Phi, psi and omega in degrees: 000133180285149181296325181294329180295327181299317180292326176294315180297316179296320179296316179296317178298320180294318180295315180297315179298317180296316180296320180299326182274329186268325183303314178299325179292326182273330183273328182251098184262333181265163181293142178280122182252345180293121184293328178295313180294319178298318178295317178300312181293331179295322184269353182302314180298322181292319180293320179296315178298317179296319181294329178277329186276320186303311179298325179294325178294313185292323184262012183275346180247176180281348181223129181294330180294317179294322177295320179294319178298314177298321178296317180296319178298316179297319178297316180296317179294319177296322178297326179271015174060042175281160182291161181298320178297316179299314181297314182295315181294311181292327175295317179294317178297319179299316179296318179299313180295318180295318178296318180295316180296323181288332176287327181287320183284000000 
């Protein structure tokens, strides 16, 4: 790859990133009143975070089954409104126990 191409790629990425952030500000000047669009935009950050986090959870261990078990435990604890420390610790312990059990079996 030529050195000059890197600067072209970086410039294109910068322009695209800038346009994605500036175009909504310049094109939509009035307040959004549509409840469907407002609801959709409200959940976009949560969906984006979930879409980026879920694959990392599943592929973070040596076995997908142990990661899935830990994920299910974390979801159950979160559903029951346990603290973040509790969810993280018990999820990690669950994955550790599942990995150990799978090595024994």
